[in-house]
N, CA, C and O atoms as a CHARMM CRD file, in Angstrom:
* protein
*
  296
    1    1 MET  N      0.70100  -1.13200   0.07900 PROA 1      0.00000
    2    1 MET  CA    -0.28300   0.13200  -0.00200 PROA 1      0.00000
    3    1 MET  C      0.78900   1.42400   0.13300 PROA 1      0.00000
    4    1 MET  O      1.69800   1.50100   0.96000 PROA 1      0.00000
    5    2 LYS  N      0.49600   2.27400  -0.74600 PROA 2      0.00000
    6    2 LYS  CA     1.25700   3.41300  -1.06000 PROA 2      0.00000
    7    2 LYS  C      1.02700   4.22700   0.59100 PROA 2      0.00000
    8    2 LYS  O     -0.00600   4.24700   1.26100 PROA 2      0.00000
    9    3 ILE  N      2.40200   4.85800   0.92300 PROA 3      0.00000
   10    3 ILE  CA     2.15000   5.50100   1.92200 PROA 3      0.00000
   11    3 ILE  C      1.31500   6.73600   2.13500 PROA 3      0.00000
   12    3 ILE  O      0.90200   7.13600   3.22300 PROA 3      0.00000
   13    4 ASP  N      1.03000   7.54700   0.41000 PROA 4      0.00000
   14    4 ASP  CA    -0.07800   8.40700   0.43400 PROA 4      0.00000
   15    4 ASP  C     -1.02900   8.10500   1.06800 PROA 4      0.00000
   16    4 ASP  O     -1.41700   8.73000   2.05500 PROA 4      0.00000
   17    5 ASN  N     -1.68700   6.84900   0.49100 PROA 5      0.00000
   18    5 ASN  CA    -3.00300   6.19100   1.19200 PROA 5      0.00000
   19    5 ASN  C     -3.24300   5.99500   2.56100 PROA 5      0.00000
   20    5 ASN  O     -4.35500   5.92500   3.08400 PROA 5      0.00000
   21    6 LEU  N     -2.07200   5.90400   3.16100 PROA 6      0.00000
   22    6 LEU  CA    -2.06900   5.53600   4.65200 PROA 6      0.00000
   23    6 LEU  C     -2.21000   6.93400   5.10500 PROA 6      0.00000
   24    6 LEU  O     -3.17500   7.30000   5.77700 PROA 6      0.00000
   25    7 ILE  N     -1.22300   7.73700   4.72800 PROA 7      0.00000
   26    7 ILE  CA    -1.29300   9.21300   4.91700 PROA 7      0.00000
   27    7 ILE  C     -2.97600   9.72300   5.00900 PROA 7      0.00000
   28    7 ILE  O     -3.59600   9.81900   6.06800 PROA 7      0.00000
   29    8 THR  N     -3.40800   9.95200   3.94700 PROA 8      0.00000
   30    8 THR  CA    -4.83000  10.34800   3.89700 PROA 8      0.00000
   31    8 THR  C     -5.89800   9.61100   4.83800 PROA 8      0.00000
   32    8 THR  O     -6.85700  10.21900   5.31300 PROA 8      0.00000
   33    9 MET  N     -5.61800   8.05700   5.09900 PROA 9      0.00000
   34    9 MET  CA    -6.86800   7.72700   5.86500 PROA 9      0.00000
   35    9 MET  C     -6.45800   7.87800   7.40700 PROA 9      0.00000
   36    9 MET  O     -7.26800   7.89300   8.33300 PROA 9      0.00000
   37   10 ALA  N     -5.05400   7.98700   7.53100 PROA 10     0.00000
   38   10 ALA  CA    -4.79800   8.33400   9.22800 PROA 10     0.00000
   39   10 ALA  C     -5.25300   9.58000   9.22000 PROA 10     0.00000
   40   10 ALA  O     -5.72900   9.94600  10.29500 PROA 10     0.00000
   41   11 ASN  N     -5.26300  10.59400   8.07400 PROA 11     0.00000
   42   11 ASN  CA    -5.87400  11.95800   8.62900 PROA 11     0.00000
   43   11 ASN  C     -6.95100  11.86200   8.69700 PROA 11     0.00000
   44   11 ASN  O     -7.44400  12.45000   9.66000 PROA 11     0.00000
   45   12 GLN  N     -7.94700  11.08500   7.74900 PROA 12     0.00000
   46   12 GLN  CA    -9.31600  11.27200   8.16800 PROA 12     0.00000
   47   12 GLN  C     -9.63300  10.44800   9.31300 PROA 12     0.00000
   48   12 GLN  O    -10.80000  10.68400   9.62700 PROA 12     0.00000
   49   13 ILE  N     -9.11200   9.58700  10.07600 PROA 13     0.00000
   50   13 ILE  CA    -9.34600   9.24300  11.47700 PROA 13     0.00000
   51   13 ILE  C     -8.85400  10.09300  12.67700 PROA 13     0.00000
   52   13 ILE  O     -9.17600  10.07900  13.86500 PROA 13     0.00000
   53   14 GLY  N     -7.89100  10.90200  11.91300 PROA 14     0.00000
   54   14 GLY  CA    -7.45500  12.26600  12.99000 PROA 14     0.00000
   55   14 GLY  C     -8.36700  12.89800  12.71800 PROA 14     0.00000
   56   14 GLY  O     -9.20500  12.73200  13.60500 PROA 14     0.00000
   57   15 SER  N     -8.88600  13.88000  11.61800 PROA 15     0.00000
   58   15 SER  CA   -10.03700  14.59700  11.68500 PROA 15     0.00000
   59   15 SER  C    -11.38700  14.43800  12.18300 PROA 15     0.00000
   60   15 SER  O    -12.17800  15.37900  12.23000 PROA 15     0.00000
   61   16 PHE  N    -11.70000  13.09600  12.60700 PROA 16     0.00000
   62   16 PHE  CA   -12.78500  12.49000  13.20100 PROA 16     0.00000
   63   16 PHE  C    -12.90100  12.37400  14.46300 PROA 16     0.00000
   64   16 PHE  O    -13.93500  12.56100  15.10500 PROA 16     0.00000
   65   17 PHE  N    -11.65200  12.00000  14.95600 PROA 17     0.00000
   66   17 PHE  CA   -11.57100  12.29200  16.80200 PROA 17     0.00000
   67   17 PHE  C    -10.90500  13.64100  17.24300 PROA 17     0.00000
   68   17 PHE  O    -10.99600  14.04200  18.40300 PROA 17     0.00000
   69   18 GLU  N    -10.24400  14.30800  16.27900 PROA 18     0.00000
   70   18 GLU  CA    -9.63600  16.10000  16.64800 PROA 18     0.00000
   71   18 GLU  C    -11.06200  16.83800  16.98900 PROA 18     0.00000
   72   18 GLU  O    -10.97600  17.96800  17.47000 PROA 18     0.00000
   73   19 ALA  N    -12.14000  16.37900  16.81100 PROA 19     0.00000
   74   19 ALA  CA   -13.65000  17.16400  17.25100 PROA 19     0.00000
   75   19 ALA  C    -13.70800  16.70500  18.48300 PROA 19     0.00000
   76   19 ALA  O    -14.63400  17.36400  18.95600 PROA 19     0.00000
   77   20 MET  N    -13.20100  15.78100  19.57700 PROA 20     0.00000
   78   20 MET  CA   -13.65300  15.38200  20.59600 PROA 20     0.00000
   79   20 MET  C    -12.72500  16.69500  21.87900 PROA 20     0.00000
   80   20 MET  O    -11.63900  17.25100  22.04200 PROA 20     0.00000
   81   21 PRO  N    -13.93300  16.60200  22.41300 PROA 21     0.00000
   82   21 PRO  CA   -13.18800  17.89700  23.52400 PROA 21     0.00000
   83   21 PRO  C    -11.96000  17.25700  24.59900 PROA 21     0.00000
   84   21 PRO  O    -11.25500  17.91000  25.36800 PROA 21     0.00000
   85   22 ASP  N    -11.96100  16.14900  24.43500 PROA 22     0.00000
   86   22 ASP  CA   -10.82200  15.71600  25.22000 PROA 22     0.00000
   87   22 ASP  C     -9.41200  15.46700  24.30500 PROA 22     0.00000
   88   22 ASP  O     -9.25900  14.42300  23.67100 PROA 22     0.00000
   89   23 ARG  N     -8.82000  16.10500  24.31000 PROA 23     0.00000
   90   23 ARG  CA    -6.94400  15.96300  23.11900 PROA 23     0.00000
   91   23 ARG  C     -6.55600  14.78800  23.86100 PROA 23     0.00000
   92   23 ARG  O     -6.21600  13.88000  23.10300 PROA 23     0.00000
   93   24 GLU  N     -6.49000  14.49500  25.09300 PROA 24     0.00000
   94   24 GLU  CA    -5.73100  13.16600  25.34600 PROA 24     0.00000
   95   24 GLU  C     -6.62300  11.96700  25.04400 PROA 24     0.00000
   96   24 GLU  O     -6.13700  11.15500  24.25700 PROA 24     0.00000
   97   25 GLU  N     -7.68100  11.74000  25.46200 PROA 25     0.00000
   98   25 GLU  CA    -8.97300  11.32800  24.70200 PROA 25     0.00000
   99   25 GLU  C     -8.62700  10.72000  23.40800 PROA 25     0.00000
  100   25 GLU  O     -8.31700   9.54600  23.20700 PROA 25     0.00000
  101   26 ALA  N     -8.73900  11.82800  22.43100 PROA 26     0.00000
  102   26 ALA  CA    -8.55100  12.00700  20.84600 PROA 26     0.00000
  103   26 ALA  C     -7.01600  11.23200  20.63700 PROA 26     0.00000
  104   26 ALA  O     -7.11800  10.43800  19.70200 PROA 26     0.00000
  105   27 VAL  N     -6.20700  11.23000  20.98100 PROA 27     0.00000
  106   27 VAL  CA    -5.23300  10.71500  20.89300 PROA 27     0.00000
  107   27 VAL  C     -4.93000   9.58100  21.08500 PROA 27     0.00000
  108   27 VAL  O     -4.16000   9.06400  20.27500 PROA 27     0.00000
  109   28 ALA  N     -5.35200   8.91200  22.05000 PROA 28     0.00000
  110   28 ALA  CA    -5.66700   7.78200  22.65700 PROA 28     0.00000
  111   28 ALA  C     -6.48900   7.09600  21.46600 PROA 28     0.00000
  112   28 ALA  O     -5.80900   6.33200  20.78100 PROA 28     0.00000
  113   29 ASP  N     -8.07600   7.25900  21.03300 PROA 29     0.00000
  114   29 ASP  CA    -8.59100   6.90100  20.17800 PROA 29     0.00000
  115   29 ASP  C     -8.02100   6.63800  18.99500 PROA 29     0.00000
  116   29 ASP  O     -8.20500   5.57400  18.40300 PROA 29     0.00000
  117   30 ILE  N     -7.21500   7.67800  18.51500 PROA 30     0.00000
  118   30 ILE  CA    -6.73800   7.48600  17.06100 PROA 30     0.00000
  119   30 ILE  C     -5.76000   6.22600  17.14700 PROA 30     0.00000
  120   30 ILE  O     -5.86100   5.27900  16.36700 PROA 30     0.00000
  121   31 ALA  N     -4.80600   6.29600  18.16200 PROA 31     0.00000
  122   31 ALA  CA    -3.90600   4.99900  18.05200 PROA 31     0.00000
  123   31 ALA  C     -4.75500   3.86800  18.29000 PROA 31     0.00000
  124   31 ALA  O     -4.76100   2.96100  17.45700 PROA 31     0.00000
  125   32 GLY  N     -5.41800   3.80600  19.24000 PROA 32     0.00000
  126   32 GLY  CA    -6.52300   2.88500  19.33700 PROA 32     0.00000
  127   32 GLY  C     -6.83900   2.28900  18.18200 PROA 32     0.00000
  128   32 GLY  O     -6.45800   1.13200  18.00900 PROA 32     0.00000
  129   33 HSD  N     -7.65200   3.01300  17.09300 PROA 33     0.00000
  130   33 HSD  CA    -8.36500   2.89600  16.02300 PROA 33     0.00000
  131   33 HSD  C     -7.43400   2.14800  15.16700 PROA 33     0.00000
  132   33 HSD  O     -7.65700   0.98500  14.82900 PROA 33     0.00000
  133   34 ILE  N     -6.30000   2.86800  14.78500 PROA 34     0.00000
  134   34 ILE  CA    -5.32600   2.26800  13.91300 PROA 34     0.00000
  135   34 ILE  C     -4.83000   0.94100  14.39400 PROA 34     0.00000
  136   34 ILE  O     -4.68900   0.00500  13.60700 PROA 34     0.00000
  137   35 LYS  N     -4.53000   0.83000  15.82600 PROA 35     0.00000
  138   35 LYS  CA    -4.35200  -0.91300  16.29700 PROA 35     0.00000
  139   35 LYS  C     -5.27500  -1.60700  15.96200 PROA 35     0.00000
  140   35 LYS  O     -5.01100  -2.70600  15.47500 PROA 35     0.00000
  141   36 ARG  N     -6.40600  -1.26600  16.08700 PROA 36     0.00000
  142   36 ARG  CA    -7.37700  -2.21400  15.71600 PROA 36     0.00000
  143   36 ARG  C     -8.06200  -2.54800  14.41000 PROA 36     0.00000
  144   36 ARG  O     -8.69700  -3.59600  14.29500 PROA 36     0.00000
  145   37 PHE  N     -7.94000  -1.63000  13.37400 PROA 37     0.00000
  146   37 PHE  CA    -8.56700  -1.90000  12.24500 PROA 37     0.00000
  147   37 PHE  C     -7.24400  -1.53400  10.89400 PROA 37     0.00000
  148   37 PHE  O     -7.48200  -1.51200   9.68600 PROA 37     0.00000
  149   38 TRP  N     -6.00100  -1.30400  11.49200 PROA 38     0.00000
  150   38 TRP  CA    -5.05500  -1.57400  10.47300 PROA 38     0.00000
  151   38 TRP  C     -4.04300  -2.99100  10.51100 PROA 38     0.00000
  152   38 TRP  O     -3.44400  -3.25500  11.55300 PROA 38     0.00000
  153   39 GLU  N     -3.95300  -3.56900   9.71200 PROA 39     0.00000
  154   39 GLU  CA    -3.19300  -4.71900   9.68700 PROA 39     0.00000
  155   39 GLU  C     -1.46500  -4.41700   9.55500 PROA 39     0.00000
  156   39 GLU  O     -0.89900  -3.65200   8.77400 PROA 39     0.00000
  157   40 PRO  N     -0.91500  -5.24300  10.53400 PROA 40     0.00000
  158   40 PRO  CA     0.61100  -5.00500  10.79300 PROA 40     0.00000
  159   40 PRO  C      1.26600  -4.12200   9.97500 PROA 40     0.00000
  160   40 PRO  O      1.86600  -3.09300  10.28400 PROA 40     0.00000
  161   41 ARG  N      1.06400  -4.71000   8.71900 PROA 41     0.00000
  162   41 ARG  CA     1.82400  -3.99700   7.57800 PROA 41     0.00000
  163   41 ARG  C      1.97600  -2.47900   7.32300 PROA 41     0.00000
  164   41 ARG  O      2.89200  -1.68500   7.11000 PROA 41     0.00000
  165   42 MET  N      0.41700  -2.46000   7.46800 PROA 42     0.00000
  166   42 MET  CA    -0.30600  -0.57700   7.48500 PROA 42     0.00000
  167   42 MET  C      0.69900  -0.08900   8.16300 PROA 42     0.00000
  168   42 MET  O      1.54100   0.67400   7.69000 PROA 42     0.00000
  169   43 ARG  N      0.65700  -0.67600   9.79300 PROA 43     0.00000
  170   43 ARG  CA     1.17700   0.01800  10.64300 PROA 43     0.00000
  171   43 ARG  C      2.78200   0.57300  10.87800 PROA 43     0.00000
  172   43 ARG  O      3.35600   1.56900  11.31700 PROA 43     0.00000
  173   44 ARG  N      3.08300  -0.66400  10.32600 PROA 44     0.00000
  174   44 ARG  CA     4.96400  -0.52400  10.06500 PROA 44     0.00000
  175   44 ARG  C      5.26600   0.60400   8.99700 PROA 44     0.00000
  176   44 ARG  O      6.24800   1.33100   9.15300 PROA 44     0.00000
  177   45 ALA  N      4.36200   0.75800   7.83800 PROA 45     0.00000
  178   45 ALA  CA     4.82400   1.18400   6.85100 PROA 45     0.00000
  179   45 ALA  C      4.13800   2.84600   7.53900 PROA 45     0.00000
  180   45 ALA  O      4.80100   3.81200   7.16300 PROA 45     0.00000
  181   46 LEU  N      3.25200   3.09200   8.21400 PROA 46     0.00000
  182   46 LEU  CA     2.85000   4.56900   8.85600 PROA 46     0.00000
  183   46 LEU  C      4.68600   4.85800  10.33200 PROA 46     0.00000
  184   46 LEU  O      5.33800   5.86800  10.60000 PROA 46     0.00000
  185   47 LEU  N      4.76400   3.80400  10.69400 PROA 47     0.00000
  186   47 LEU  CA     5.80400   4.13500  11.56000 PROA 47     0.00000
  187   47 LEU  C      6.82600   4.22800  10.90600 PROA 47     0.00000
  188   47 LEU  O      7.61500   5.01700  11.42500 PROA 47     0.00000
  189   48 GLY  N      7.26100   3.66900   9.77400 PROA 48     0.00000
  190   48 GLY  CA     8.28200   4.18200   8.99500 PROA 48     0.00000
  191   48 GLY  C      8.52300   5.45100   8.40300 PROA 48     0.00000
  192   48 GLY  O      9.64300   5.91800   8.19500 PROA 48     0.00000
  193   49 HSD  N      7.42100   6.00500   8.13300 PROA 49     0.00000
  194   49 HSD  CA     7.33600   7.09100   7.11300 PROA 49     0.00000
  195   49 HSD  C      7.49500   8.46200   8.62800 PROA 49     0.00000
  196   49 HSD  O      8.11300   9.51600   8.47400 PROA 49     0.00000
  197   50 MET  N      6.76100   8.05500  10.00200 PROA 50     0.00000
  198   50 MET  CA     7.51000   8.84300  10.85600 PROA 50     0.00000
  199   50 MET  C      8.82400   8.96000  11.05900 PROA 50     0.00000
  200   50 MET  O      9.38200  10.04200  11.23900 PROA 50     0.00000
  201   51 ASP  N      9.48000   7.68600  11.03800 PROA 51     0.00000
  202   51 ASP  CA    11.08000   7.62500  11.27600 PROA 51     0.00000
  203   51 ASP  C     11.68700   8.48100  10.04400 PROA 51     0.00000
  204   51 ASP  O     12.50500   9.39100  10.18400 PROA 51     0.00000
  205   52 ALA  N     11.16400   8.04900   8.84500 PROA 52     0.00000
  206   52 ALA  CA    11.88300   8.53800   7.56700 PROA 52     0.00000
  207   52 ALA  C     11.61900   9.78200   7.14400 PROA 52     0.00000
  208   52 ALA  O     12.47900  10.09800   6.32200 PROA 52     0.00000
  209   53 ASP  N     10.53900  10.96300   7.38200 PROA 53     0.00000
  210   53 ASP  CA    10.13500  11.99400   7.12600 PROA 53     0.00000
  211   53 ASP  C      9.47400  12.61500   8.06600 PROA 53     0.00000
  212   53 ASP  O      8.69400  13.50700   7.73500 PROA 53     0.00000
  213   54 ALA  N      9.63200  12.30700   9.30500 PROA 54     0.00000
  214   54 ALA  CA     9.30700  12.78800  10.49500 PROA 54     0.00000
  215   54 ALA  C      7.24200  13.09300  10.40600 PROA 54     0.00000
  216   54 ALA  O      6.61200  13.93500  11.04500 PROA 54     0.00000
  217   55 GLY  N      6.73500  12.15100   9.47900 PROA 55     0.00000
  218   55 GLY  CA     5.35900  12.30700   9.53900 PROA 55     0.00000
  219   55 GLY  C      4.74600  13.10600   8.44600 PROA 55     0.00000
  220   55 GLY  O      3.54600  13.20500   8.19100 PROA 55     0.00000
  221   56 ALA  N      5.86400  13.72400   7.77000 PROA 56     0.00000
  222   56 ALA  CA     5.39200  14.66400   6.36800 PROA 56     0.00000
  223   56 ALA  C      3.74000  14.47100   6.02000 PROA 56     0.00000
  224   56 ALA  O      3.22500  13.38400   5.75700 PROA 56     0.00000
  225   57 GLY  N      3.15600  15.53600   6.06900 PROA 57     0.00000
  226   57 GLY  CA     1.76400  15.45600   5.41800 PROA 57     0.00000
  227   57 GLY  C      0.49200  14.74800   6.42000 PROA 57     0.00000
  228   57 GLY  O     -0.71300  14.75600   6.16800 PROA 57     0.00000
  229   58 LEU  N      1.39500  13.96200   7.98600 PROA 58     0.00000
  230   58 LEU  CA     0.01600  14.22400   8.64100 PROA 58     0.00000
  231   58 LEU  C     -0.00900  15.01900   9.68100 PROA 58     0.00000
  232   58 LEU  O      0.88800  15.61100  10.28200 PROA 58     0.00000
  233   59 LEU  N     -1.67500  14.93700   9.88600 PROA 59     0.00000
  234   59 LEU  CA    -2.10200  15.95200  10.81700 PROA 59     0.00000
  235   59 LEU  C     -1.31400  16.24600  12.07300 PROA 59     0.00000
  236   59 LEU  O     -0.46500  15.37700  12.27000 PROA 59     0.00000
  237   60 GLY  N     -1.33000  17.10900  12.89100 PROA 60     0.00000
  238   60 GLY  CA    -0.55000  17.34500  13.81100 PROA 60     0.00000
  239   60 GLY  C     -0.90600  15.99700  15.06400 PROA 60     0.00000
  240   60 GLY  O     -0.10500  15.28100  15.66600 PROA 60     0.00000
  241   61 ILE  N     -2.22500  16.03000  15.11700 PROA 61     0.00000
  242   61 ILE  CA    -2.64800  15.11000  16.34800 PROA 61     0.00000
  243   61 ILE  C     -2.83100  14.02100  15.88400 PROA 61     0.00000
  244   61 ILE  O     -3.31300  13.15700  16.61700 PROA 61     0.00000
  245   62 VAL  N     -2.44800  13.66700  14.28600 PROA 62     0.00000
  246   62 VAL  CA    -2.01900  12.18200  14.37900 PROA 62     0.00000
  247   62 VAL  C     -0.70400  11.57800  14.43200 PROA 62     0.00000
  248   62 VAL  O     -0.42400  10.38200  14.50100 PROA 62     0.00000
  249   63 GLN  N      0.34900  12.97200  14.37100 PROA 63     0.00000
  250   63 GLN  CA     1.89300  12.39000  14.76400 PROA 63     0.00000
  251   63 GLN  C      1.67900  12.23000  15.93600 PROA 63     0.00000
  252   63 GLN  O      2.02200  11.14700  16.41200 PROA 63     0.00000
  253   64 GLU  N      0.94900  13.38500  16.95000 PROA 64     0.00000
  254   64 GLU  CA     0.80300  13.19900  18.30300 PROA 64     0.00000
  255   64 GLU  C      0.95100  11.24900  18.66300 PROA 64     0.00000
  256   64 GLU  O      1.80800  10.54300  19.19600 PROA 64     0.00000
  257   65 ALA  N     -0.30400  11.02000  18.06800 PROA 65     0.00000
  258   65 ALA  CA    -0.66500   9.81500  18.68100 PROA 65     0.00000
  259   65 ALA  C      0.04800   8.69800  18.18600 PROA 65     0.00000
  260   65 ALA  O      0.08300   7.64300  18.81900 PROA 65     0.00000
  261   66 VAL  N      0.66600   8.86400  17.01000 PROA 66     0.00000
  262   66 VAL  CA     1.58200   7.69600  16.62400 PROA 66     0.00000
  263   66 VAL  C      2.93600   7.78700  17.48000 PROA 66     0.00000
  264   66 VAL  O      3.46300   6.77100  17.93500 PROA 66     0.00000
  265   67 GLY  N      3.53600   9.25200  17.69400 PROA 67     0.00000
  266   67 GLY  CA     4.48700   9.14800  18.34900 PROA 67     0.00000
  267   67 GLY  C      4.22200   8.97800  19.46900 PROA 67     0.00000
  268   67 GLY  O      5.22000   8.48400  19.99500 PROA 67     0.00000
  269   68 ARG  N      3.06200   9.15400  20.52200 PROA 68     0.00000
  270   68 ARG  CA     3.10400   8.38200  22.01500 PROA 68     0.00000
  271   68 ARG  C      2.50600   7.55500  22.45900 PROA 68     0.00000
  272   68 ARG  O      2.13400   7.31800  23.60800 PROA 68     0.00000
  273   69 HSD  N      2.34200   6.88800  21.19600 PROA 69     0.00000
  274   69 HSD  CA     1.41500   5.27200  21.21900 PROA 69     0.00000
  275   69 HSD  C      2.43300   4.45100  20.42700 PROA 69     0.00000
  276   69 HSD  O      2.02400   3.29200  20.37500 PROA 69     0.00000
  277   70 ARG  N      3.29000   4.55800  19.95900 PROA 70     0.00000
  278   70 ARG  CA     4.08600   4.01700  19.19500 PROA 70     0.00000
  279   70 ARG  C      4.15200   2.22000  19.32800 PROA 70     0.00000
  280   70 ARG  O      4.01900   1.30700  18.51300 PROA 70     0.00000
  281   71 GLY  N      4.43700   2.29300  20.84800 PROA 71     0.00000
  282   71 GLY  CA     4.80000   0.97700  21.72900 PROA 71     0.00000
  283   71 GLY  C      3.16000   0.03600  20.83000 PROA 71     0.00000
  284   71 GLY  O      3.03800  -0.90600  20.04800 PROA 71     0.00000
  285   72 VAL  N      2.27400   0.92000  21.48600 PROA 72     0.00000
  286   72 VAL  CA     0.87200  -0.14700  20.82100 PROA 72     0.00000
  287   72 VAL  C      0.94400  -0.50500  19.65200 PROA 72     0.00000
  288   72 VAL  O      0.52300  -1.63000  19.38500 PROA 72     0.00000
  289   73 LEU  N      1.45100   0.26000  18.68100 PROA 73     0.00000
  290   73 LEU  CA     1.07000   0.23900  16.94800 PROA 73     0.00000
  291   73 LEU  C      2.24200  -0.74500  16.16500 PROA 73     0.00000
  292   73 LEU  O      2.18900  -1.22900  15.03500 PROA 73     0.00000
  293   74 GLU  N      3.30400  -0.85100  17.19100 PROA 74     0.00000
  294   74 GLU  CA     4.50100  -1.51800  16.67300 PROA 74     0.00000
  295   74 GLU  C      4.26100  -3.40500  16.69700 PROA 74     0.00000
  296   74 GLU  O      5.15900  -4.14700  16.29900 PROA 74     0.00000
């Protein structure tokens, strides 16, 4: 799967949860959603993008979620 597609999908998830009033909960829910619904190779590609390109193209809340909950996503 192309990283551009994963970025789009991650940003859609981030946009949905960003509307939550509790940012901490939103960040945790983004990571939880990605963990539950993305297969491991998709999560590895997203983590690789974070490492290689500092999450370029990802919403700030998605970058925060992936960075803070990396252990859950590996």
